[in-house]
PDB file of N, CA, C and O in Angstrom:
ATOM      1  N   UNK A   1      23.719  -1.975  -3.174  1.00  0.00           N
ATOM      2  CA  UNK A   1      23.451  -2.854  -4.298  1.00  0.00           C
ATOM      3  C   UNK A   1      21.963  -3.178  -4.387  1.00  0.00           C
ATOM      4  O   UNK A   1      21.317  -3.395  -3.362  1.00  0.00           O
ATOM      5  N   UNK A   2      21.420  -3.213  -5.582  1.00  0.00           N
ATOM      6  CA  UNK A   2      20.002  -3.448  -5.819  1.00  0.00           C
ATOM      7  C   UNK A   2      19.649  -4.925  -5.654  1.00  0.00           C
ATOM      8  O   UNK A   2      20.308  -5.792  -6.229  1.00  0.00           O
ATOM      9  N   UNK A   3      18.615  -5.207  -4.873  1.00  0.00           N
ATOM     10  CA  UNK A   3      18.151  -6.596  -4.738  1.00  0.00           C
ATOM     11  C   UNK A   3      17.346  -6.952  -5.990  1.00  0.00           C
ATOM     12  O   UNK A   3      16.625  -6.100  -6.509  1.00  0.00           O
ATOM     13  N   UNK A   4      17.448  -8.183  -6.486  1.00  0.00           N
ATOM     14  CA  UNK A   4      16.796  -8.548  -7.741  1.00  0.00           C
ATOM     15  C   UNK A   4      15.267  -8.444  -7.726  1.00  0.00           C
ATOM     16  O   UNK A   4      14.673  -8.104  -8.748  1.00  0.00           O
ATOM     17  N   UNK A   5      14.613  -8.730  -6.581  1.00  0.00           N
ATOM     18  CA  UNK A   5      13.156  -8.726  -6.554  1.00  0.00           C
ATOM     19  C   UNK A   5      12.526  -7.367  -6.334  1.00  0.00           C
ATOM     20  O   UNK A   5      11.302  -7.245  -6.367  1.00  0.00           O
ATOM     21  N   UNK A   6      13.330  -6.350  -6.112  1.00  0.00           N
ATOM     22  CA  UNK A   6      12.777  -5.025  -5.810  1.00  0.00           C
ATOM     23  C   UNK A   6      12.529  -4.221  -7.073  1.00  0.00           C
ATOM     24  O   UNK A   6      13.374  -4.150  -7.965  1.00  0.00           O
ATOM     25  N   UNK A   7      11.353  -3.619  -7.126  1.00  0.00           N
ATOM     26  CA  UNK A   7      10.988  -2.802  -8.285  1.00  0.00           C
ATOM     27  C   UNK A   7      10.642  -1.398  -7.823  1.00  0.00           C
ATOM     28  O   UNK A   7      10.240  -1.193  -6.678  1.00  0.00           O
ATOM     29  N   UNK A   8      10.800  -0.427  -8.723  1.00  0.00           N
ATOM     30  CA  UNK A   8      10.380   0.938  -8.407  1.00  0.00           C
ATOM     31  C   UNK A   8       8.874   0.953  -8.193  1.00  0.00           C
ATOM     32  O   UNK A   8       8.147   0.168  -8.802  1.00  0.00           O
ATOM     33  N   UNK A   9       8.417   1.830  -7.345  1.00  0.00           N
ATOM     34  CA  UNK A   9       6.983   1.966  -7.098  1.00  0.00           C
ATOM     35  C   UNK A   9       6.578   3.391  -7.466  1.00  0.00           C
ATOM     36  O   UNK A   9       6.718   4.304  -6.653  1.00  0.00           O
ATOM     37  N   UNK A  10       6.074   3.586  -8.694  1.00  0.00           N
ATOM     38  CA  UNK A  10       5.754   4.940  -9.176  1.00  0.00           C
ATOM     39  C   UNK A  10       4.692   5.664  -8.344  1.00  0.00           C
ATOM     40  O   UNK A  10       4.637   6.893  -8.349  1.00  0.00           O
ATOM     41  N   UNK A  11       3.849   4.910  -7.630  1.00  0.00           N
ATOM     42  CA  UNK A  11       2.784   5.541  -6.829  1.00  0.00           C
ATOM     43  C   UNK A  11       3.344   6.246  -5.604  1.00  0.00           C
ATOM     44  O   UNK A  11       2.695   7.129  -5.043  1.00  0.00           O
ATOM     45  N   UNK A  12       4.547   5.860  -5.185  1.00  0.00           N
ATOM     46  CA  UNK A  12       5.183   6.475  -4.016  1.00  0.00           C
ATOM     47  C   UNK A  12       6.278   7.429  -4.477  1.00  0.00           C
ATOM     48  O   UNK A  12       6.653   7.407  -5.649  1.00  0.00           O
ATOM     49  N   UNK A  13       6.796   8.263  -3.583  1.00  0.00           N
ATOM     50  CA  UNK A  13       7.850   9.207  -3.983  1.00  0.00           C
ATOM     51  C   UNK A  13       9.062   8.492  -4.585  1.00  0.00           C
ATOM     52  O   UNK A  13       9.256   7.301  -4.339  1.00  0.00           O
ATOM     53  N   UNK A  14       9.878   9.201  -5.370  1.00  0.00           N
ATOM     54  CA  UNK A  14      11.052   8.592  -6.016  1.00  0.00           C
ATOM     55  C   UNK A  14      11.959   7.887  -5.016  1.00  0.00           C
ATOM     56  O   UNK A  14      12.172   8.382  -3.909  1.00  0.00           O
ATOM     57  N   UNK A  15      12.486   6.750  -5.398  1.00  0.00           N
ATOM     58  CA  UNK A  15      13.409   6.017  -4.546  1.00  0.00           C
ATOM     59  C   UNK A  15      12.758   4.884  -3.766  1.00  0.00           C
ATOM     60  O   UNK A  15      13.454   4.023  -3.229  1.00  0.00           O
ATOM     61  N   UNK A  16      11.426   4.876  -3.699  1.00  0.00           N
ATOM     62  CA  UNK A  16      10.724   3.802  -2.993  1.00  0.00           C
ATOM     63  C   UNK A  16      10.693   2.550  -3.853  1.00  0.00           C
ATOM     64  O   UNK A  16      10.521   2.619  -5.070  1.00  0.00           O
ATOM     65  N   UNK A  17      10.865   1.397  -3.197  1.00  0.00           N
ATOM     66  CA  UNK A  17      10.872   0.108  -3.897  1.00  0.00           C
ATOM     67  C   UNK A  17       9.813  -0.808  -3.302  1.00  0.00           C
ATOM     68  O   UNK A  17       9.458  -0.690  -2.129  1.00  0.00           O
ATOM     69  N   UNK A  18       9.320  -1.713  -4.121  1.00  0.00           N
ATOM     70  CA  UNK A  18       8.334  -2.714  -3.696  1.00  0.00           C
ATOM     71  C   UNK A  18       8.935  -4.085  -3.958  1.00  0.00           C
ATOM     72  O   UNK A  18       9.568  -4.312  -4.989  1.00  0.00           O
ATOM     73  N   UNK A  19       8.730  -4.997  -3.009  1.00  0.00           N
ATOM     74  CA  UNK A  19       9.231  -6.357  -3.188  1.00  0.00           C
ATOM     75  C   UNK A  19       8.129  -7.338  -2.816  1.00  0.00           C
ATOM     76  O   UNK A  19       7.479  -7.189  -1.782  1.00  0.00           O
ATOM     77  N   UNK A  20       7.921  -8.349  -3.668  1.00  0.00           N
ATOM     78  CA  UNK A  20       6.946  -9.391  -3.367  1.00  0.00           C
ATOM     79  C   UNK A  20       7.715 -10.683  -3.133  1.00  0.00           C
ATOM     80  O   UNK A  20       8.506 -11.108  -3.975  1.00  0.00           O
ATOM     81  N   UNK A  21       7.476 -11.306  -1.978  1.00  0.00           N
ATOM     82  CA  UNK A  21       8.202 -12.513  -1.606  1.00  0.00           C
ATOM     83  C   UNK A  21       7.208 -13.666  -1.474  1.00  0.00           C
ATOM     84  O   UNK A  21       6.265 -13.595  -0.686  1.00  0.00           O
ATOM     85  N   UNK A  22       7.425 -14.716  -2.244  1.00  0.00           N
ATOM     86  CA  UNK A  22       6.562 -15.899  -2.188  1.00  0.00           C
ATOM     87  C   UNK A  22       6.968 -16.751  -0.984  1.00  0.00           C
ATOM     88  O   UNK A  22       8.148 -17.042  -0.788  1.00  0.00           O
ATOM     89  N   UNK A  23       5.987 -17.143  -0.187  1.00  0.00           N
ATOM     90  CA  UNK A  23       6.276 -17.999   0.977  1.00  0.00           C
ATOM     91  C   UNK A  23       6.647 -19.397   0.489  1.00  0.00           C
ATOM     92  O   UNK A  23       5.963 -19.967  -0.361  1.00  0.00           O
ATOM     93  N   UNK A  24       7.729 -19.942   1.032  1.00  0.00           N
ATOM     94  CA  UNK A  24       8.242 -21.219   0.552  1.00  0.00           C
ATOM     95  C   UNK A  24       7.780 -22.416   1.372  1.00  0.00           C
ATOM     96  O   UNK A  24       7.833 -23.548   0.890  1.00  0.00           O
ATOM     97  N   UNK A  25       7.326 -22.185   2.610  1.00  0.00           N
ATOM     98  CA  UNK A  25       6.940 -23.318   3.448  1.00  0.00           C
ATOM     99  C   UNK A  25       5.777 -22.955   4.350  1.00  0.00           C
ATOM    100  O   UNK A  25       5.343 -21.804   4.390  1.00  0.00           O
ATOM    101  N   UNK A  26       5.281 -23.937   5.067  1.00  0.00           N
ATOM    102  CA  UNK A  26       4.189 -23.701   5.994  1.00  0.00           C
ATOM    103  C   UNK A  26       2.835 -23.835   5.315  1.00  0.00           C
ATOM    104  O   UNK A  26       2.748 -24.143   4.126  1.00  0.00           O
ATOM    105  N   UNK A  27       1.788 -23.600   6.081  1.00  0.00           N
ATOM    106  CA  UNK A  27       0.430 -23.755   5.567  1.00  0.00           C
ATOM    107  C   UNK A  27       0.106 -22.756   4.464  1.00  0.00           C
ATOM    108  O   UNK A  27      -0.733 -23.018   3.602  1.00  0.00           O
ATOM    109  N   UNK A  28       0.774 -21.615   4.498  1.00  0.00           N
ATOM    110  CA  UNK A  28       0.478 -20.589   3.492  1.00  0.00           C
ATOM    111  C   UNK A  28       1.540 -20.542   2.393  1.00  0.00           C
ATOM    112  O   UNK A  28       1.710 -19.508   1.747  1.00  0.00           O
ATOM    113  N   UNK A  29       2.245 -21.632   2.175  1.00  0.00           N
ATOM    114  CA  UNK A  29       3.254 -21.697   1.107  1.00  0.00           C
ATOM    115  C   UNK A  29       2.576 -21.358  -0.217  1.00  0.00           C
ATOM    116  O   UNK A  29       1.456 -21.793  -0.484  1.00  0.00           O
ATOM    117  N   UNK A  30       3.267 -20.578  -1.038  1.00  0.00           N
ATOM    118  CA  UNK A  30       2.698 -20.175  -2.323  1.00  0.00           C
ATOM    119  C   UNK A  30       2.056 -18.802  -2.275  1.00  0.00           C
ATOM    120  O   UNK A  30       1.958 -18.122  -3.296  1.00  0.00           O
ATOM    121  N   UNK A  31       1.616 -18.391  -1.091  1.00  0.00           N
ATOM    122  CA  UNK A  31       1.084 -17.026  -0.954  1.00  0.00           C
ATOM    123  C   UNK A  31       2.270 -16.071  -0.908  1.00  0.00           C
ATOM    124  O   UNK A  31       3.408 -16.479  -0.676  1.00  0.00           O
ATOM    125  N   UNK A  32       1.982 -14.793  -1.135  1.00  0.00           N
ATOM    126  CA  UNK A  32       3.096 -13.853  -1.155  1.00  0.00           C
ATOM    127  C   UNK A  32       2.912 -12.735  -0.137  1.00  0.00           C
ATOM    128  O   UNK A  32       1.795 -12.386   0.244  1.00  0.00           O
ATOM    129  N   UNK A  33       4.028 -12.195   0.284  1.00  0.00           N
ATOM    130  CA  UNK A  33       4.049 -11.033   1.167  1.00  0.00           C
ATOM    131  C   UNK A  33       4.613  -9.871   0.367  1.00  0.00           C
ATOM    132  O   UNK A  33       5.536 -10.041  -0.429  1.00  0.00           O
ATOM    133  N   UNK A  34       4.051  -8.691   0.583  1.00  0.00           N
ATOM    134  CA  UNK A  34       4.520  -7.504  -0.111  1.00  0.00           C
ATOM    135  C   UNK A  34       5.204  -6.592   0.899  1.00  0.00           C
ATOM    136  O   UNK A  34       4.667  -6.327   1.975  1.00  0.00           O
ATOM    137  N   UNK A  35       6.380  -6.122   0.548  1.00  0.00           N
ATOM    138  CA  UNK A  35       7.130  -5.198   1.406  1.00  0.00           C
ATOM    139  C   UNK A  35       7.497  -3.960   0.600  1.00  0.00           C
ATOM    140  O   UNK A  35       7.677  -4.023  -0.616  1.00  0.00           O
ATOM    141  N   UNK A  36       7.605  -2.834   1.297  1.00  0.00           N
ATOM    142  CA  UNK A  36       8.064  -1.597   0.668  1.00  0.00           C
ATOM    143  C   UNK A  36       9.329  -1.160   1.379  1.00  0.00           C
ATOM    144  O   UNK A  36       9.494  -1.381   2.579  1.00  0.00           O
ATOM    145  N   UNK A  37      10.214  -0.539   0.624  1.00  0.00           N
ATOM    146  CA  UNK A  37      11.479  -0.062   1.175  1.00  0.00           C
ATOM    147  C   UNK A  37      11.627   1.417   0.857  1.00  0.00           C
ATOM    148  O   UNK A  37      11.504   1.834  -0.295  1.00  0.00           O
ATOM    149  N   UNK A  38      11.894   2.206   1.896  1.00  0.00           N
ATOM    150  CA  UNK A  38      12.107   3.640   1.704  1.00  0.00           C
ATOM    151  C   UNK A  38      13.451   3.843   1.005  1.00  0.00           C
ATOM    152  O   UNK A  38      14.262   2.920   0.936  1.00  0.00           O
ATOM    153  N   UNK A  39      13.686   5.051   0.486  1.00  0.00           N
ATOM    154  CA  UNK A  39      14.992   5.318  -0.158  1.00  0.00           C
ATOM    155  C   UNK A  39      16.174   5.018   0.768  1.00  0.00           C
ATOM    156  O   UNK A  39      17.266   4.700   0.298  1.00  0.00           O
ATOM    157  N   UNK A  40      15.954   5.119   2.095  1.00  0.00           N
ATOM    158  CA  UNK A  40      17.052   4.846   3.032  1.00  0.00           C
ATOM    159  C   UNK A  40      17.165   3.355   3.367  1.00  0.00           C
ATOM    160  O   UNK A  40      18.075   2.946   4.088  1.00  0.00           O
ATOM    161  N   UNK A  41      16.231   2.539   2.838  1.00  0.00           N
ATOM    162  CA  UNK A  41      16.312   1.095   3.048  1.00  0.00           C
ATOM    163  C   UNK A  41      15.437   0.557   4.163  1.00  0.00           C
ATOM    164  O   UNK A  41      15.475  -0.639   4.455  1.00  0.00           O
ATOM    165  N   UNK A  42      14.636   1.431   4.801  1.00  0.00           N
ATOM    166  CA  UNK A  42      13.739   0.976   5.877  1.00  0.00           C
ATOM    167  C   UNK A  42      12.613   0.129   5.280  1.00  0.00           C
ATOM    168  O   UNK A  42      12.039   0.482   4.250  1.00  0.00           O
ATOM    169  N   UNK A  43      12.302  -1.003   5.946  1.00  0.00           N
ATOM    170  CA  UNK A  43      11.315  -1.961   5.432  1.00  0.00           C
ATOM    171  C   UNK A  43       9.946  -1.735   6.061  1.00  0.00           C
ATOM    172  O   UNK A  43       9.835  -1.543   7.272  1.00  0.00           O
ATOM    173  N   UNK A  44       8.899  -1.759   5.227  1.00  0.00           N
ATOM    174  CA  UNK A  44       7.523  -1.585   5.698  1.00  0.00           C
ATOM    175  C   UNK A  44       6.693  -2.791   5.310  1.00  0.00           C
ATOM    176  O   UNK A  44       6.703  -3.228   4.159  1.00  0.00           O
ATOM    177  N   UNK A  45       5.967  -3.327   6.298  1.00  0.00           N
ATOM    178  CA  UNK A  45       5.200  -4.557   6.066  1.00  0.00           C
ATOM    179  C   UNK A  45       3.698  -4.310   5.940  1.00  0.00           C
ATOM    180  O   UNK A  45       2.959  -5.235   5.601  1.00  0.00           O
ATOM    181  N   UNK A  46       3.226  -3.089   6.202  1.00  0.00           N
ATOM    182  CA  UNK A  46       1.784  -2.837   6.146  1.00  0.00           C
ATOM    183  C   UNK A  46       1.497  -1.403   5.718  1.00  0.00           C
ATOM    184  O   UNK A  46       2.346  -0.518   5.823  1.00  0.00           O
ATOM    185  N   UNK A  47       0.275  -1.204   5.234  1.00  0.00           N
ATOM    186  CA  UNK A  47      -0.129   0.142   4.818  1.00  0.00           C
ATOM    187  C   UNK A  47      -0.166   1.117   5.996  1.00  0.00           C
ATOM    188  O   UNK A  47       0.291   2.251   5.850  1.00  0.00           O
ATOM    189  N   UNK A  48      -0.700   0.714   7.172  1.00  0.00           N
ATOM    190  CA  UNK A  48      -0.677   1.654   8.313  1.00  0.00           C
ATOM    191  C   UNK A  48       0.740   2.080   8.701  1.00  0.00           C
ATOM    192  O   UNK A  48       0.980   3.239   9.041  1.00  0.00           O
ATOM    193  N   UNK A  49       1.670   1.130   8.644  1.00  0.00           N
ATOM    194  CA  UNK A  49       3.071   1.419   8.969  1.00  0.00           C
ATOM    195  C   UNK A  49       3.627   2.446   7.972  1.00  0.00           C
ATOM    196  O   UNK A  49       4.317   3.394   8.348  1.00  0.00           O
ATOM    197  N   UNK A  50       3.308   2.228   6.708  1.00  0.00           N
ATOM    198  CA  UNK A  50       3.750   3.120   5.629  1.00  0.00           C
ATOM    199  C   UNK A  50       3.138   4.510   5.823  1.00  0.00           C
ATOM    200  O   UNK A  50       3.824   5.522   5.682  1.00  0.00           O
ATOM    201  N   UNK A  51       1.847   4.550   6.147  1.00  0.00           N
ATOM    202  CA  UNK A  51       1.135   5.817   6.329  1.00  0.00           C
ATOM    203  C   UNK A  51       1.716   6.616   7.495  1.00  0.00           C
ATOM    204  O   UNK A  51       1.863   7.835   7.406  1.00  0.00           O
ATOM    205  N   UNK A  52       2.046   5.917   8.597  1.00  0.00           N
ATOM    206  CA  UNK A  52       2.636   6.611   9.755  1.00  0.00           C
ATOM    207  C   UNK A  52       3.965   7.255   9.370  1.00  0.00           C
ATOM    208  O   UNK A  52       4.260   8.380   9.772  1.00  0.00           O
ATOM    209  N   UNK A  53       4.755   6.536   8.594  1.00  0.00           N
ATOM    210  CA  UNK A  53       6.080   7.020   8.215  1.00  0.00           C
ATOM    211  C   UNK A  53       5.985   8.209   7.258  1.00  0.00           C
ATOM    212  O   UNK A  53       6.718   9.188   7.404  1.00  0.00           O
ATOM    213  N   UNK A  54       5.084   8.123   6.285  1.00  0.00           N
ATOM    214  CA  UNK A  54       4.966   9.177   5.276  1.00  0.00           C
ATOM    215  C   UNK A  54       4.170  10.376   5.770  1.00  0.00           C
ATOM    216  O   UNK A  54       4.309  11.477   5.237  1.00  0.00           O
ATOM    217  N   UNK A  55       3.340  10.171   6.784  1.00  0.00           N
ATOM    218  CA  UNK A  55       2.531  11.266   7.307  1.00  0.00           C
ATOM    219  C   UNK A  55       1.625  11.830   6.237  1.00  0.00           C
ATOM    220  O   UNK A  55       1.003  11.081   5.483  1.00  0.00           O
ATOM    221  N   UNK A  56       1.548  13.155   6.165  1.00  0.00           N
ATOM    222  CA  UNK A  56       0.665  13.799   5.187  1.00  0.00           C
ATOM    223  C   UNK A  56       1.355  14.072   3.855  1.00  0.00           C
ATOM    224  O   UNK A  56       0.767  14.693   2.970  1.00  0.00           O
ATOM    225  N   UNK A  57       2.606  13.611   3.705  1.00  0.00           N
ATOM    226  CA  UNK A  57       3.334  13.937   2.471  1.00  0.00           C
ATOM    227  C   UNK A  57       2.783  13.171   1.265  1.00  0.00           C
ATOM    228  O   UNK A  57       2.952  13.604   0.125  1.00  0.00           O
ATOM    229  N   UNK A  58       2.126  12.035   1.514  1.00  0.00           N
ATOM    230  CA  UNK A  58       1.547  11.248   0.420  1.00  0.00           C
ATOM    231  C   UNK A  58       0.150  10.812   0.827  1.00  0.00           C
ATOM    232  O   UNK A  58      -0.046  10.312   1.935  1.00  0.00           O
ATOM    233  N   UNK A  59      -0.832  10.996  -0.067  1.00  0.00           N
ATOM    234  CA  UNK A  59      -2.198  10.563   0.215  1.00  0.00           C
ATOM    235  C   UNK A  59      -2.330   9.086  -0.163  1.00  0.00           C
ATOM    236  O   UNK A  59      -2.335   8.736  -1.343  1.00  0.00           O
ATOM    237  N   UNK A  60      -2.437   8.230   0.849  1.00  0.00           N
ATOM    238  CA  UNK A  60      -2.507   6.789   0.596  1.00  0.00           C
ATOM    239  C   UNK A  60      -3.941   6.254   0.613  1.00  0.00           C
ATOM    240  O   UNK A  60      -4.145   5.040   0.621  1.00  0.00           O
ATOM    241  N   UNK A  61      -4.934   7.147   0.618  1.00  0.00           N
ATOM    242  CA  UNK A  61      -6.322   6.683   0.749  1.00  0.00           C
ATOM    243  C   UNK A  61      -6.736   5.776  -0.411  1.00  0.00           C
ATOM    244  O   UNK A  61      -7.574   4.893  -0.227  1.00  0.00           O
ATOM    245  N   UNK A  62      -6.167   5.975  -1.597  1.00  0.00           N
ATOM    246  CA  UNK A  62      -6.532   5.098  -2.717  1.00  0.00           C
ATOM    247  C   UNK A  62      -5.378   4.176  -3.108  1.00  0.00           C
ATOM    248  O   UNK A  62      -5.396   3.565  -4.176  1.00  0.00           O
ATOM    249  N   UNK A  63      -4.364   4.081  -2.224  1.00  0.00           N
ATOM    250  CA  UNK A  63      -3.197   3.239  -2.504  1.00  0.00           C
ATOM    251  C   UNK A  63      -3.496   1.782  -2.168  1.00  0.00           C
ATOM    252  O   UNK A  63      -3.920   1.475  -1.054  1.00  0.00           O
ATOM    253  N   UNK A  64      -3.279   0.890  -3.121  1.00  0.00           N
ATOM    254  CA  UNK A  64      -3.472  -0.545  -2.894  1.00  0.00           C
ATOM    255  C   UNK A  64      -2.127  -1.146  -2.516  1.00  0.00           C
ATOM    256  O   UNK A  64      -1.220  -1.221  -3.344  1.00  0.00           O
ATOM    257  N   UNK A  65      -1.998  -1.574  -1.259  1.00  0.00           N
ATOM    258  CA  UNK A  65      -0.711  -2.047  -0.741  1.00  0.00           C
ATOM    259  C   UNK A  65      -0.207  -3.259  -1.513  1.00  0.00           C
ATOM    260  O   UNK A  65       0.990  -3.366  -1.783  1.00  0.00           O
ATOM    261  N   UNK A  66      -1.110  -4.179  -1.875  1.00  0.00           N
ATOM    262  CA  UNK A  66      -0.708  -5.419  -2.540  1.00  0.00           C
ATOM    263  C   UNK A  66      -0.130  -5.152  -3.940  1.00  0.00           C
ATOM    264  O   UNK A  66       0.899  -5.721  -4.306  1.00  0.00           O
ATOM    265  N   UNK A  67      -0.791  -4.288  -4.716  1.00  0.00           N
ATOM    266  CA  UNK A  67      -0.330  -4.052  -6.090  1.00  0.00           C
ATOM    267  C   UNK A  67       0.672  -2.898  -6.177  1.00  0.00           C
ATOM    268  O   UNK A  67       1.447  -2.826  -7.131  1.00  0.00           O
ATOM    269  N   UNK A  68       0.663  -1.996  -5.194  1.00  0.00           N
ATOM    270  CA  UNK A  68       1.563  -0.848  -5.236  1.00  0.00           C
ATOM    271  C   UNK A  68       1.080   0.244  -6.164  1.00  0.00           C
ATOM    272  O   UNK A  68       1.863   1.089  -6.598  1.00  0.00           O
ATOM    273  N   UNK A  69      -0.219   0.230  -6.472  1.00  0.00           N
ATOM    274  CA  UNK A  69      -0.777   1.231  -7.394  1.00  0.00           C
ATOM    275  C   UNK A  69      -1.866   2.034  -6.696  1.00  0.00           C
ATOM    276  O   UNK A  69      -2.450   1.602  -5.702  1.00  0.00           O
ATOM    277  N   UNK A  70      -2.119   3.214  -7.250  1.00  0.00           N
ATOM    278  CA  UNK A  70      -3.235   4.023  -6.774  1.00  0.00           C
ATOM    279  C   UNK A  70      -4.491   3.500  -7.479  1.00  0.00           C
ATOM    280  O   UNK A  70      -4.508   3.340  -8.699  1.00  0.00           O
ATOM    281  N   UNK A  71      -5.524   3.240  -6.706  1.00  0.00           N
ATOM    282  CA  UNK A  71      -6.776   2.730  -7.261  1.00  0.00           C
ATOM    283  C   UNK A  71      -7.879   3.757  -7.009  1.00  0.00           C
ATOM    284  O   UNK A  71      -8.522   3.738  -5.959  1.00  0.00           O
ATOM    285  N   UNK A  72      -8.098   4.657  -7.980  1.00  0.00           N
ATOM    286  CA  UNK A  72      -9.099   5.713  -7.770  1.00  0.00           C
ATOM    287  C   UNK A  72     -10.479   5.151  -7.465  1.00  0.00           C
ATOM    288  O   UNK A  72     -11.258   5.789  -6.757  1.00  0.00           O
ATOM    289  N   UNK A  73     -10.799   3.966  -7.985  1.00  0.00           N
ATOM    290  CA  UNK A  73     -12.121   3.383  -7.753  1.00  0.00           C
ATOM    291  C   UNK A  73     -12.351   3.135  -6.263  1.00  0.00           C
ATOM    292  O   UNK A  73     -13.469   3.301  -5.775  1.00  0.00           O
ATOM    293  N   UNK A  74     -11.308   2.741  -5.541  1.00  0.00           N
ATOM    294  CA  UNK A  74     -11.419   2.525  -4.088  1.00  0.00           C
ATOM    295  C   UNK A  74     -11.816   3.822  -3.402  1.00  0.00           C
ATOM    296  O   UNK A  74     -12.671   3.836  -2.517  1.00  0.00           O
ATOM    297  N   UNK A  75     -11.192   4.897  -3.818  1.00  0.00           N
ATOM    298  CA  UNK A  75     -11.434   6.199  -3.212  1.00  0.00           C
ATOM    299  C   UNK A  75     -12.885   6.615  -3.451  1.00  0.00           C
ATOM    300  O   UNK A  75     -13.559   7.077  -2.531  1.00  0.00           O
ATOM    301  N   UNK A  76     -13.368   6.450  -4.693  1.00  0.00           N
ATOM    302  CA  UNK A  76     -14.740   6.852  -5.033  1.00  0.00           C
ATOM    303  C   UNK A  76     -15.733   6.110  -4.147  1.00  0.00           C
ATOM    304  O   UNK A  76     -16.660   6.717  -3.611  1.00  0.00           O
ATOM    305  N   UNK A  77     -15.546   4.810  -3.992  1.00  0.00           N
ATOM    306  CA  UNK A  77     -16.483   4.010  -3.192  1.00  0.00           C
ATOM    307  C   UNK A  77     -16.541   4.543  -1.765  1.00  0.00           C
ATOM    308  O   UNK A  77     -17.626   4.711  -1.208  1.00  0.00           O
ATOM    309  N   UNK A  78     -15.378   4.810  -1.170  1.00  0.00           N
ATOM    310  CA  UNK A  78     -15.344   5.302   0.206  1.00  0.00           C
ATOM    311  C   UNK A  78     -16.028   6.656   0.324  1.00  0.00           C
ATOM    312  O   UNK A  78     -16.791   6.891   1.261  1.00  0.00           O
ATOM    313  N   UNK A  79     -15.754   7.548  -0.629  1.00  0.00           N
ATOM    314  CA  UNK A  79     -16.347   8.886  -0.590  1.00  0.00           C
ATOM    315  C   UNK A  79     -17.857   8.790  -0.751  1.00  0.00           C
ATOM    316  O   UNK A  79     -18.606   9.479  -0.059  1.00  0.00           O
ATOM    317  N   UNK A  80     -18.301   7.934  -1.665  1.00  0.00           N
ATOM    318  CA  UNK A  80     -19.730   7.747  -1.918  1.00  0.00           C
ATOM    319  C   UNK A  80     -20.421   7.271  -0.642  1.00  0.00           C
ATOM    320  O   UNK A  80     -21.485   7.773  -0.279  1.00  0.00           O
ATOM    321  N   UNK A  81     -19.813   6.305   0.029  1.00  0.00           N
ATOM    322  CA  UNK A  81     -20.383   5.739   1.256  1.00  0.00           C
ATOM    323  C   UNK A  81     -20.472   6.824   2.339  1.00  0.00           C
ATOM    324  O   UNK A  81     -21.488   6.935   3.027  1.00  0.00           O
ATOM    325  N   UNK A  82     -19.418   7.613   2.486  1.00  0.00           N
ATOM    326  CA  UNK A  82     -19.408   8.672   3.496  1.00  0.00           C
ATOM    327  C   UNK A  82     -20.508   9.688   3.212  1.00  0.00           C
ATOM    328  O   UNK A  82     -21.189  10.152   4.126  1.00  0.00           O
ATOM    329  N   UNK A  83     -20.675  10.032   1.922  1.00  0.00           N
ATOM    330  CA  UNK A  83     -21.686  11.011   1.526  1.00  0.00           C
ATOM    331  C   UNK A  83     -23.073  10.459   1.861  1.00  0.00           C
ATOM    332  O   UNK A  83     -23.912  11.185   2.394  1.00  0.00           O
ATOM    333  N   UNK A  84     -23.323   9.179   1.552  1.00  0.00           N
ATOM    334  CA  UNK A  84     -24.619   8.572   1.820  1.00  0.00           C
ATOM    335  C   UNK A  84     -24.899   8.513   3.310  1.00  0.00           C
ATOM    336  O   UNK A  84     -26.023   8.773   3.740  1.00  0.00           O
ATOM    337  N   UNK A  85     -23.890   8.174   4.105  1.00  0.00           N
ATOM    338  CA  UNK A  85     -24.059   8.123   5.555  1.00  0.00           C
ATOM    339  C   UNK A  85     -24.395   9.515   6.117  1.00  0.00           C
ATOM    340  O   UNK A  85     -25.177   9.648   7.059  1.00  0.00           O
ATOM    341  N   UNK A  86     -23.783  10.544   5.515  1.00  0.00           N
ATOM    342  CA  UNK A  86     -24.010  11.906   5.986  1.00  0.00           C
ATOM    343  C   UNK A  86     -25.445  12.345   5.652  1.00  0.00           C
ATOM    344  O   UNK A  86     -26.067  13.078   6.421  1.00  0.00           O
ATOM    345  N   UNK A  87     -25.968  11.888   4.492  1.00  0.00           N
ATOM    346  CA  UNK A  87     -27.302  12.259   4.079  1.00  0.00           C
ATOM    347  C   UNK A  87     -28.371  11.492   4.873  1.00  0.00           C
ATOM    348  O   UNK A  87     -29.476  11.997   5.070  1.00  0.00           O
ATOM    349  N   UNK A  88     -28.043  10.275   5.326  1.00  0.00           N
ATOM    350  CA  UNK A  88     -29.002   9.449   6.059  1.00  0.00           C
ATOM    351  C   UNK A  88     -28.460   9.101   7.456  1.00  0.00           C
ATOM    352  O   UNK A  88     -28.090   7.956   7.716  1.00  0.00           O
ATOM    353  N   UNK A  89     -28.418  10.093   8.342  1.00  0.00           N
ATOM    354  CA  UNK A  89     -27.820   9.836   9.651  1.00  0.00           C
ATOM    355  C   UNK A  89     -28.608   8.843  10.500  1.00  0.00           C
ATOM    356  O   UNK A  89     -28.064   8.302  11.463  1.00  0.00           O
ATOM    357  N   UNK A  90     -29.882   8.589  10.170  1.00  0.00           N
ATOM    358  CA  UNK A  90     -30.729   7.700  10.986  1.00  0.00           C
ATOM    359  C   UNK A  90     -30.569   6.231  10.614  1.00  0.00           C
ATOM    360  O   UNK A  90     -31.267   5.379  11.163  1.00  0.00           O
ATOM    361  N   UNK A  91     -29.659   5.920   9.689  1.00  0.00           N
ATOM    362  CA  UNK A  91     -29.511   4.536   9.235  1.00  0.00           C
ATOM    363  C   UNK A  91     -29.092   3.615  10.351  1.00  0.00           C
ATOM    364  O   UNK A  91     -28.923   2.416  10.131  1.00  0.00           O
TER     365      UNK A  91
END
């Protein structure tokens, strides 16, 4: 049965769901946690955890864990920085 807060995540392979849960108590009440669920129902709490599970089948380098979208701008910045570091090794 489908949980009400879970939505499809188009950035990940078919069947993956994203859920955002608002914290109800404690010092961080009002903040939210983002979870991903594999098609088999396994829960992931972080991008590294997700990356380990998916391996090389999905490129998560520009994946924004909080929004569940691919952010090409993130990728460009990282590539640009790497290129600059390679050109100026004495920095």
